[in-house]
NUGUKE-260591 format. One line per field, with one value per atom (N, C-alpha, C, CB): atom name; x, y, z. Coordinates in pm, whole numbers, always signed. Glycine has a CB too. Layout:
BEGIN
atom	(CA;...)
xx	(X;...)
yy	(Y;...)
zz	(Z;...)
END
This chain:
BEGIN
atom	(N;CA;C;CB;N;CA;C;CB;N;CA;C;CB;N;CA;C;CB;N;CA;C;CB;N;CA;C;CB;N;CA;C;CB;N;CA;C;CB;N;CA;C;CB;N;CA;C;CB;N;CA;C;CB;N;CA;C;CB;N;CA;C;CB;N;CA;C;CB;N;CA;C;CB;N;CA;C;CB;N;CA;C;CB;N;CA;C;CB;N;CA;C;CB;N;CA;C;CB;N;CA;C;CB;N;CA;C;CB;N;CA;C;CB;N;CA;C;CB;N;CA;C;CB;N;CA;C;CB;N;CA;C;CB;N;CA;C;CB;N;CA;C;CB;N;CA;C;CB;N;CA;C;CB;N;CA;C;CB;N;CA;C;CB;N;CA;C;CB;N;CA;C;CB;N;CA;C;CB;N;CA;C;CB;N;CA;C;CB;N;CA;C;CB;N;CA;C;CB;N;CA;C;CB;N;CA;C;CB;N;CA;C;CB;N;CA;C;CB;N;CA;C;CB;N;CA;C;CB;N;CA;C;CB;N;CA;C;CB;N;CA;C;CB;N;CA;C;CB;N;CA;C;CB;N;CA;C;CB;N;CA;C;CB;N;CA;C;CB;N;CA;C;CB;N;CA;C;CB;N;CA;C;CB;N;CA;C;CB;N;CA;C;CB;N;CA;C;CB;N;CA;C;CB;N;CA;C;CB;N;CA;C;CB;N;CA;C;CB;N;CA;C;CB;N;CA;C;CB;N;CA;C;CB;N;CA;C;CB;N;CA;C;CB;N;CA;C;CB;N;CA;C;CB;N;CA;C;CB;N;CA;C;CB;N;CA;C;CB;N;CA;C;CB;N;CA;C;CB;N;CA;C;CB;N;CA;C;CB;N;CA;C;CB;N;CA;C;CB;N;CA;C;CB;N;CA;C;CB;N;CA;C;CB;N;CA;C;CB;N;CA;C;CB;N;CA;C;CB;N;CA;C;CB;N;CA;C;CB;N;CA;C;CB;N;CA;C;CB;N;CA;C;CB;N;CA;C;CB;N;CA;C;CB;N;CA;C;CB;N;CA;C;CB;N;CA;C;CB;N;CA;C;CB;N;CA;C;CB;N;CA;C;CB;N;CA;C;CB;N;CA;C;CB;N;CA;C;CB;N;CA;C;CB;N;CA;C;CB;N;CA;C;CB;N;CA;C;CB;N;CA;C;CB;N;CA;C;CB;N;CA;C;CB;N;CA;C;CB;N;CA;C;CB;N;CA;C;CB;N;CA;C;CB;N;CA;C;CB;N;CA;C;CB;N;CA;C;CB;N;CA;C;CB;N;CA;C;CB;N;CA;C;CB;N;CA;C;CB;N;CA;C;CB;N;CA;C;CB;N;CA;C;CB;N;CA;C;CB;N;CA;C;CB;N;CA;C;CB;N;CA;C;CB;N;CA;C;CB;N;CA;C;CB;N;CA;C;CB;N;CA;C;CB;N;CA;C;CB;N;CA;C;CB;N;CA;C;CB;N;CA;C;CB;N;CA;C;CB;N;CA;C;CB;N;CA;C;CB;N;CA;C;CB;N;CA;C;CB;N;CA;C;CB;N;CA;C;CB;N;CA;C;CB;N;CA;C;CB;N;CA;C;CB;N;CA;C;CB;N;CA;C;CB;N;CA;C;CB;N;CA;C;CB;N;CA;C;CB;N;CA;C;CB;N;CA;C;CB;N;CA;C;CB;N;CA;C;CB;N;CA;C;CB;N;CA;C;CB;N;CA;C;CB;N;CA;C;CB;N;CA;C;CB;N;CA;C;CB;N;CA;C;CB;N;CA;C;CB;N;CA;C;CB;N;CA;C;CB;N;CA;C;CB;N;CA;C;CB;N;CA;C;CB;N;CA;C;CB;N;CA;C;CB;N;CA;C;CB;N;CA;C;CB;N;CA;C;CB;N;CA;C;CB;N;CA;C;CB;N;CA;C;CB;N;CA;C;CB;N;CA;C;CB;N;CA;C;CB;N;CA;C;CB;N;CA;C;CB;N;CA;C;CB;N;CA;C;CB;N;CA;C;CB;N;CA;C;CB;N;CA;C;CB;N;CA;C;CB;N;CA;C;CB;N;CA;C;CB;N;CA;C;CB;N;CA;C;CB;N;CA;C;CB;N;CA;C;CB;N;CA;C;CB;N;CA;C;CB;N;CA;C;CB)
xx	(+9547;+9488;+9329;+9625;+9280;+9136;+9072;+9114;+9121;+9039;+9029;+9071;+9135;+9111;+9049;+9224;+9080;+8993;+8831;+9043;+8789;+8633;+8613;+8599;+8680;+8631;+8677;+8627;+8682;+8657;+8540;+8791;+8526;+8389;+8221;+8393;+8287;+8156;+8090;+8173;+8197;+8190;+8191;+8274;+8187;+8208;+8080;+8218;+7988;+7890;+7917;+7719;+8064;+8006;+8118;+7990;+8205;+8301;+8326;+8509;+8259;+8288;+8404;+8190;+8469;+8628;+8682;+8706;+8664;+8847;+8808;+8900;+8698;+8654;+8687;+8524;+8685;+8724;+8875;+8652;+8890;+9081;+9152;+9146;+9104;+9171;+9164;+9110;+9063;+9039;+9069;+8945;+9110;+9168;+9303;+9155;+9423;+9524;+9531;+9551;+9457;+9441;+9449;+9309;+9348;+9369;+9497;+9281;+9556;+9678;+9763;+9730;+9786;+9853;+9817;+9804;+9652;+9645;+9746;+9506;+9746;+9762;+9958;+9671;+10008;+10139;+10180;+10166;+10044;+10046;+10046;+9872;+9915;+9839;+10006;+9704;+10098;+10214;+10274;+10298;+10277;+10387;+10361;+10472;+10206;+10120;+10225;+9968;+10298;+10381;+10545;+10371;+10564;+10703;+10754;+10688;+10892;+10981;+10947;+11133;+10953;+10975;+11075;+11062;+11162;+11263;+11198;+11420;+11183;+11081;+10968;+10965;+10898;+10762;+10880;+10561;+10927;+10993;+11028;+11158;+11118;+11167;+11057;+11277;+10969;+10881;+10795;+10808;+10732;+10711;+10769;+10792;+10925;+10979;+10994;+11062;+11041;+11004;+10866;+11045;+10790;+10641;+10535;+10556;+10509;+10382;+10458;+10334;+10572;+10685;+10607;+10914;+10628;+10594;+10493;+10608;+10356;+10232;+10203;+10184;+10262;+10222;+10286;+10199;+10361;+10417;+10333;+10547;+10315;+10135;+10057;+10024;+10028;+9877;+9920;+9797;+10007;+10000;+9993;+10101;+10060;+10051;+9890;+10141;+9860;+9749;+9635;+9744;+9641;+9523;+9570;+9516;+9714;+9754;+9656;+9878;+9707;+9599;+9520;+9575;+9409;+9234;+9233;+9131;+9326;+9277;+9301;+9335;+9346;+9352;+9219;+9539;+9164;+9077;+8906;+9092;+8937;+8839;+8777;+8851;+8668;+8665;+8630;+8580;+8749;+8752;+8653;+8790;+8564;+8424;+8349;+8284;+8403;+8381;+8414;+8463;+8267;+8334;+8432;+8273;+8507;+8626;+8730;+8650;+8720;+8851;+8859;+8828;+8753;+8743;+8902;+8566;+8822;+8857;+9036;+8774;+9095;+9169;+9279;+9097;+9206;+9305;+9294;+9290;+9197;+9245;+9389;+9098;+9369;+9478;+9612;+9405;+9636;+9747;+9798;+9681;+9664;+9719;+9769;+9656;+9727;+9830;+9893;+9759;+9952;+10053;+10183;+10141;+10224;+10367;+10252;+10527;+10176;+10101;+10070;+9947;+10048;+9955;+10091;+9822;+10244;+10337;+10431;+10385;+10426;+10485;+10512;+10382;+10382;+10437;+10555;+10361;+10547;+10677;+10823;+10666;+10845;+10948;+11008;+10925;+10887;+10892;+10778;+10880;+10898;+10824;+10656;+10963;+10758;+10659;+10515;+10738;+10501;+10408;+10301;+10443;+10214;+10089;+10016;+9993;+9957;+9921;+9795;+9920;+9737;+9659;+9619;+9620;+9546;+9523;+9371;+9566;+9336;+9215;+9212;+9166;+9357;+9366;+9357;+9526;+9430;+9422;+9309;+9464;+9239;+9083;+8942;+9061;+8980;+8893;+8948;+8932;+9055;+9132;+9050;+9336;+9034;+8959;+8829;+8931;+8742;+8612;+8541;+8613;+8655;+8638;+8631;+8820;+8756;+8795;+8645;+8853;+8572;+8426;+8365;+8334;+8332;+8218;+8193;+8236;+8322;+8322;+8355;+8462;+8279;+8323;+8241;+8267;+8089;+8038;+8078;+8002;+8168;+8209;+8313;+8277;+8365;+8511;+8503;+8570;+8348;+8291;+8304;+8164;+8314;+8294;+8442;+8263;+8575;+8695;+8768;+8771;+8647;+8678;+8716;+8825;+8923;+8953;+9066;+9009;+9173;+9247;+9353;+9276;+9402;+9491;+9381;+9530;+9305;+9189;+9196;+9026;+9189;+9194;+9319;+9138;+9409;+9536;+9548;+9740;+9515;+9552;+9477;+9448;+9287;+9219;+9301;+9066;+9355;+9426;+9532;+9433;+9639;+9697;+9712;+9715;+9570;+9560;+9445;+9472;+9383;+9321;+9430;+9181;+9548;+9634;+9713;+9683;+9752;+9796;+9682;+9794;+9545;+9478;+9444;+9321;+9478;+9449;+9585;+9545;+9748;+9824;+9832;+9951;+9829;+9731;+9682;+9584;+9564;+9474;+9549;+9332;+9627;+9712;+9793;+9824;+9876;+9958;+9899;+10117;+9782;+9752;+9751;+9803;+9733;+9765;+9645;+9925;+9642;+9513;+9591;+9431;+9488;+9485;+9497;+9389;+9432;+9415;+9571;+9278;+9571;+9749;+9853;+9862;+9859;+9982;+9925;+10022;+9848;+9843;+9810;+9735;+9842;+9809;+9970;+9654;+10046;+10174;+10239;+10232;+10229;+10258;+10265;+10205;+10151;+10110;+10191;+9939;+10226;+10319;+10400;+10345;+10448;+10573;+10656;+10539;+10575;+10609;+10702;+10451;+10633;+10733;+10820;+10706;+10881;+11032;+11130;+11013;+11045;+11179;+11220;+11149;+11387;+11487;+11367;+11677;+11402;+11305;+11395;+11340;+11534;+11620;+11557;+11754;+11478;+11354;+11289;+11243;+11201;+11062;+11041;+11020;+11089;+11044;+11031;+11052;+11089;+11082;+10912;+11225;+10846;+10711;+10614;+10679;+10666;+10571;+10522;+10633;+10366;+10330;+10406;+10271;+10462;+10551;+10658;+10562;+10725;+10837;+10826;+10848;+10696;+10680;+10610;+10605;+10565;+10519;+10657;+10417;+10763;+10835;+10952;+10839;+10925;+10995;+10879;+11014;+10775;+10666;+10678;+10464;+10729;+10719;+10866;+10712;+10933;+11054;+11085;+11151;+11027;+10971;+10902;+10917;+10802;+10719;+10771;+10600;+10916;+10972;+11096;+10984;+11134;+11229;+11151;+11261;+11035;+10919;+10909;+10798;+10865;+10803;+10978;+10722;+11077;+11160;+11229;+11229;+11190;+11216;+11145;+11181;+10969;+10898;+10877;+10838;+10935;+10920;+11047;+10920;+10986;+11044;+11152;+10970;+11265;+11380;+11377;+11481;+11427;+11438;+11551;+11427)
yy	(+6954;+6774;+6838;+6741;+6944;+7011;+6898;+7210;+6913;+6850;+6708;+6876;+6617;+6463;+6455;+6365;+6523;+6527;+6548;+6608;+6602;+6637;+6492;+6822;+6461;+6341;+6245;+6314;+6213;+6088;+6123;+6051;+6259;+6347;+6241;+6679;+6291;+6278;+6128;+6361;+6026;+5920;+5831;+5903;+5883;+5818;+5713;+5941;+5714;+5595;+5489;+5642;+5491;+5407;+5278;+5450;+5361;+5246;+5371;+5210;+5326;+5436;+5419;+5442;+5330;+5261;+5330;+5124;+5312;+5307;+5457;+5197;+5576;+5704;+5768;+5711;+5726;+5789;+5769;+5718;+5628;+5618;+5737;+5469;+5731;+5811;+5995;+5770;+6021;+6129;+6171;+6137;+6067;+6127;+6178;+6068;+6068;+6074;+6207;+5963;+6317;+6402;+6503;+6381;+6475;+6558;+6551;+6541;+6440;+6463;+6552;+6369;+6594;+6615;+6785;+6516;+6783;+6912;+6974;+6931;+6895;+6927;+6955;+6828;+6923;+6922;+7118;+6766;+7110;+7284;+7359;+7345;+7344;+7401;+7462;+7254;+7359;+7384;+7493;+7298;+7478;+7575;+7700;+7512;+7750;+7818;+7994;+7809;+7988;+8123;+8058;+8174;+7997;+7927;+7968;+7691;+8018;+8028;+7926;+7989;+7991;+7887;+7749;+7984;+7796;+7680;+7590;+7746;+7667;+7564;+7477;+7697;+7561;+7470;+7385;+7572;+7372;+7249;+7154;+7298;+7184;+7055;+7029;+7099;+7092;+6982;+6896;+7025;+6915;+6910;+6739;+7040;+6769;+6643;+6586;+6628;+6622;+6530;+6430;+6584;+6508;+6437;+6420;+6561;+6553;+6494;+6376;+6678;+6409;+6265;+6146;+6249;+6116;+5983;+5958;+5946;+6042;+6051;+6041;+6158;+6116;+6053;+5943;+6134;+5859;+5751;+5660;+5736;+5684;+5580;+5575;+5629;+5702;+5728;+5688;+5920;+5674;+5592;+5473;+5603;+5378;+5267;+5232;+5240;+5284;+5276;+5278;+5357;+5380;+5370;+5252;+5524;+5252;+5113;+5018;+5049;+4954;+4823;+4836;+4756;+4965;+4956;+4926;+5127;+5013;+5000;+4881;+5092;+4761;+4609;+4559;+4484;+4633;+4537;+4610;+4542;+4694;+4727;+4734;+4831;+4700;+4689;+4826;+4583;+4831;+5015;+5090;+5074;+5053;+5171;+5193;+5102;+5169;+5202;+5304;+5132;+5399;+5523;+5579;+5571;+5462;+5517;+5480;+5467;+5420;+5357;+5491;+5180;+5585;+5696;+5803;+5728;+5798;+5895;+5905;+5857;+5736;+5653;+5709;+5498;+5628;+5678;+5853;+5609;+5867;+6035;+6119;+6122;+6057;+6088;+6004;+6006;+5918;+5830;+5934;+5655;+5936;+6051;+6171;+6080;+6213;+6364;+6357;+6499;+6253;+6199;+6334;+6004;+6381;+6417;+6586;+6375;+6626;+6762;+6780;+6763;+6643;+6648;+6645;+6463;+6602;+6628;+6715;+6545;+6833;+6934;+7037;+6989;+7028;+7090;+7079;+7086;+6944;+6949;+6928;+6849;+6970;+7013;+7199;+6960;+7228;+7397;+7481;+7447;+7489;+7512;+7646;+7572;+7720;+7830;+7814;+7908;+7672;+7618;+7568;+7562;+7609;+7592;+7459;+7683;+7356;+7248;+7217;+7207;+7310;+7328;+7467;+7285;+7454;+7587;+7659;+7576;+7671;+7707;+7877;+7641;+7918;+8064;+8111;+8115;+8066;+8077;+8102;+7980;+8007;+7998;+8047;+7940;+8105;+8204;+8400;+8175;+8381;+8521;+8514;+8513;+8359;+8356;+8415;+8193;+8323;+8369;+8508;+8350;+8584;+8734;+8810;+8799;+8737;+8733;+8774;+8538;+8601;+8578;+8652;+8427;+8653;+8798;+8927;+8848;+8924;+9086;+9054;+9208;+8974;+8955;+9093;+8788;+9086;+9221;+9326;+9261;+9378;+9490;+9509;+9504;+9392;+9381;+9424;+9250;+9399;+9433;+9571;+9405;+9654;+9804;+9888;+9811;+9787;+9849;+9946;+9750;+9914;+10044;+9984;+10153;+9923;+9882;+9782;+10018;+9739;+9672;+9676;+9615;+9778;+9872;+9882;+10044;+9905;+9921;+9770;+9969;+9687;+9575;+9514;+9481;+9545;+9450;+9585;+9413;+9663;+9806;+9724;+10007;+9712;+9645;+9506;+9618;+9400;+9321;+9312;+9263;+9407;+9434;+9487;+9467;+9555;+9615;+9493;+9831;+9436;+9341;+9188;+9282;+9166;+9103;+9179;+9065;+9322;+9399;+9366;+9574;+9403;+9434;+9269;+9547;+9181;+8971;+9002;+8782;+9044;+8984;+9079;+8960;+9232;+9288;+9194;+9349;+9150;+9066;+8977;+9005;+8891;+8772;+8775;+8762;+8895;+8937;+9069;+8971;+9071;+9175;+9274;+9180;+9321;+9505;+9527;+9589;+9688;+9736;+9780;+9887;+9770;+9781;+9912;+9725;+10012;+10189;+10261;+10282;+10160;+10273;+10233;+10236;+10086;+10054;+10115;+9846;+10120;+10191;+10307;+10138;+10389;+10553;+10560;+10638;+10504;+10524;+10459;+10484;+10384;+10361;+10427;+10305;+10459;+10565;+10707;+10596;+10732;+10836;+10869;+10855;+10747;+10682;+10651;+10540;+10606;+10528;+10654;+10443;+10750;+10817;+10865;+10892;+10863;+10910;+10764;+10991;+10645;+10528;+10509;+10373;+10473;+10422;+10299;+10345;+10262;+10119;+10003;+10068;+9978;+9907;+9860;+9975;+9984;+9994;+9909;+10092;+9888;+9843;+9732;+9830;+9628;+9548;+9518;+9501;+9646;+9710;+9761;+9892;+9758;+9793;+9669;+9938;+9540;+9408;+9419;+9267;+9414;+9378;+9343;+9295;+9212;+9167;+9188;+9099;+9269;+9394;+9469;+9495;+9545;+9666;+9708;+9718;+9559;+9536;+9515;+9382;+9425;+9447;+9578;+9390;+9655;+9776;+9906;+9820;+9826;+9933;+9865;+9918;+9785;+9703;+9742;+9539;+9759;+9804;+9933;+9784;+10047;+10152;+10174;+10178;+10108;+10131;+10087;+10071;+9971;+9944;+10044;+9836;+10130;+10273;+10387;+10331;+10405;+10486;+10458;+10488;+10339;+10315;+10359;+10091;+10306;+10292;+10463;+10174;+10554;+10666;+10749;+10701;+10737;+10752;+10713;+10724;+10586;+10548;+10609;+10394;+10651;+10700;+10635;+10719;+10704;+10639;+10546;+10768;+10430;+10385;+10418;+10285)
zz	(+9201;+9326;+9362;+9566;+9340;+9367;+9259;+9322;+9160;+9083;+9104;+8964;+9137;+9137;+9241;+9135;+9381;+9476;+9473;+9539;+9361;+9334;+9236;+9236;+9121;+9102;+9157;+9002;+9293;+9390;+9479;+9488;+9508;+9631;+9498;+9602;+9351;+9283;+9238;+9159;+9249;+9230;+9360;+9145;+9488;+9622;+9652;+9744;+9582;+9620;+9509;+9621;+9404;+9342;+9402;+9176;+9473;+9529;+9718;+9372;+9810;+9923;+9987;+10031;+9978;+10057;+10018;+10039;+9876;+9795;+9787;+9594;+9745;+9748;+9867;+9726;+10002;+10135;+10128;+10276;+10120;+10119;+10049;+10020;+9901;+9822;+9863;+9678;+9900;+9972;+10100;+9969;+10221;+10294;+10274;+10376;+10196;+10158;+10083;+10101;+9982;+9930;+10106;+9820;+10187;+10287;+10340;+10379;+10377;+10416;+10361;+10417;+10246;+10139;+10147;+10003;+10191;+10217;+10336;+10245;+10470;+10563;+10611;+10623;+10489;+10468;+10398;+10342;+10336;+10261;+10401;+10141;+10446;+10547;+10656;+10628;+10683;+10760;+10738;+10750;+10569;+10525;+10455;+10443;+10520;+10465;+10440;+10578;+10578;+10612;+10554;+10823;+10514;+10568;+10375;+10648;+10403;+10279;+10134;+10337;+10044;+9912;+9949;+9774;+9985;+10016;+10137;+10066;+10229;+10396;+10338;+10537;+10212;+10201;+10075;+10134;+10025;+9903;+10013;+9786;+10088;+10225;+10283;+10361;+10338;+10363;+10273;+10436;+10173;+10049;+10059;+9951;+10020;+10001;+10075;+9955;+10218;+10299;+10366;+10362;+10310;+10386;+10263;+10524;+10201;+10049;+9932;+9912;+9900;+9805;+9872;+9858;+10003;+10041;+10020;+10148;+10057;+10059;+9925;+10125;+9810;+9707;+9620;+9647;+9671;+9632;+9684;+9664;+9826;+9865;+9781;+9975;+9716;+9706;+9530;+9767;+9457;+9312;+9314;+9228;+9445;+9465;+9486;+9568;+9566;+9582;+9465;+9660;+9368;+9236;+9149;+9124;+9148;+9078;+9089;+9135;+9229;+9248;+9238;+9331;+9298;+9283;+9127;+9328;+9041;+8894;+8844;+8802;+8911;+8821;+8918;+8838;+9046;+9099;+9009;+9310;+8958;+8920;+8739;+8989;+8681;+8557;+8505;+8519;+8340;+8330;+8341;+8210;+8304;+8288;+8433;+8167;+8514;+8698;+8684;+8829;+8746;+8791;+8875;+8818;+8949;+9018;+8931;+9163;+8810;+8735;+8641;+8639;+8596;+8560;+8656;+8597;+8765;+8853;+8872;+8991;+8865;+8896;+8763;+8909;+8601;+8527;+8530;+8381;+8554;+8541;+8632;+8602;+8691;+8835;+8785;+9021;+8717;+8664;+8532;+8612;+8452;+8351;+8347;+8291;+8463;+8513;+8619;+8543;+8655;+8781;+8787;+8729;+8643;+8664;+8683;+8501;+8620;+8654;+8819;+8568;+8868;+9037;+9135;+9082;+9031;+9122;+9121;+9141;+9079;+8986;+9099;+8853;+9233;+9346;+9445;+9403;+9438;+9514;+9447;+9613;+9328;+9286;+9301;+9159;+9349;+9343;+9419;+9183;+9544;+9653;+9629;+9763;+9509;+9462;+9380;+9377;+9327;+9313;+9396;+9266;+9371;+9455;+9466;+9407;+9554;+9535;+9452;+9642;+9400;+9373;+9313;+9449;+9140;+9088;+9092;+8950;+9246;+9264;+9257;+9396;+9298;+9348;+9189;+9452;+9101;+8957;+8852;+8926;+8934;+8903;+8904;+8937;+9054;+9115;+9034;+9324;+8990;+8930;+8790;+8908;+8742;+8581;+8597;+8509;+8675;+8715;+8697;+8833;+8766;+8795;+8595;+8921;+8546;+8358;+8331;+8259;+8386;+8269;+8336;+8237;+8450;+8488;+8441;+8599;+8410;+8337;+8185;+8409;+8123;+7974;+7933;+7886;+7938;+7905;+7861;+7972;+8052;+8058;+7906;+8207;+7890;+7808;+7692;+7788;+7647;+7524;+7470;+7531;+7581;+7624;+7579;+7813;+7574;+7586;+7475;+7610;+7357;+7230;+7092;+7273;+7164;+7025;+7099;+6897;+6999;+7098;+7204;+7054;+7142;+7226;+7364;+7134;+7406;+7507;+7562;+7433;+7488;+7576;+7638;+7513;+7540;+7626;+7753;+7499;+7766;+7872;+8009;+7815;+7936;+8040;+8077;+7993;+7999;+8071;+8132;+8034;+8133;+8185;+8333;+8120;+8325;+8504;+8551;+8533;+8450;+8547;+8621;+8446;+8562;+8581;+8676;+8472;+8685;+8800;+8948;+8743;+8915;+9049;+9101;+9026;+8982;+9018;+9164;+8800;+9091;+9155;+9303;+9066;+9275;+9423;+9535;+9376;+9475;+9592;+9613;+9563;+9517;+9554;+9708;+9435;+9689;+9818;+9897;+9772;+9887;+10004;+10005;+10088;+9865;+9871;+9800;+9779;+9885;+9832;+9668;+9945;+9577;+9455;+9379;+9430;+9505;+9467;+9494;+9599;+9628;+9647;+9537;+9827;+9529;+9457;+9270;+9485;+9237;+9086;+9135;+8964;+9205;+9200;+9250;+9327;+9350;+9335;+9210;+9450;+9173;+9028;+8946;+8977;+8899;+8787;+8806;+8798;+8930;+8954;+8935;+9008;+8978;+8999;+8846;+9086;+8755;+8658;+8532;+8605;+8510;+8411;+8432;+8348;+8556;+8615;+8625;+8797;+8613;+8644;+8527;+8712;+8564;+8444;+8390;+8513;+8263;+8200;+8316;+7962;+8356;+8383;+8528;+8368;+8599;+8751;+8768;+8763;+8638;+8622;+8679;+8498;+8730;+8812;+8900;+8808;+8952;+9125;+9117;+9166;+9071;+9097;+9042;+9024;+9002;+9022;+9138;+9015;+9171;+9290;+9421;+9263;+9456;+9535;+9570;+9523;+9443;+9481;+9585;+9388;+9499;+9552;+9720;+9446;+9735;+9883;+10009;+9875;+9930;+9980;+10063;+9924;+9929;+9927;+10042;+9729;+10036;+10108;+10277;+10021;+10296;+10401;+10519;+10329;+10390;+10469;+10525;+10400;+10412;+10443;+10548;+10369;+10594;+10689;+10830;+10653;+10850;+10921;+10962;+10887;+10891;+10886;+10962;+10714;+10910;+11000;+11095;+10976;+11130;+11293;+11351;+11346;+11325;+11383;+11396;+11320;+11326;+11320;+11452;+11187;+11412;+11488;+11647;+11427;+11669;+11782;+11945;+11736;+12014;+12109;+12154;+12192;+12174;+12230;+12402;+12232;+12373;+12469;+12565;+12439)
END
């Protein structure tokens, strides 16, 4: 959705009224996302189904109407054609509450990899490259879940040798965070004075 919005912003001068209307409709979709920021996946999906799906239907109707009004080579027509050609992908977030409305977070994480490209030349060998990729993925996931990567990796690396193969998924950063929250809550319950 962020790419689509950018396309309309870039050509706003060519047809200001159409561009502003499209941008406003996308802004309304992001407003729904803001409401679901702290919601569960199920709650987010329900709200998207109730509010975002009708907005997307209206946006698509407008796109089709605008397309008929413009010449095929018009700059706004190119933005509209992009939107219509990517329509299924643009709507994906309305069918899965875990899917974000845009891929900005993923792109930011990818920039870290690109910026680190020169350092990656010195991983030594393919095995070192694979290890670097795994560590980059883990630290990116930690940042996304507001986890201190150093704390997570320290606990992971000290506990991993004694962890049975079937329990490895418990060490995924999002699951580890839940265990840490529960452990902290238990500790706070033990140390708080009796009422």
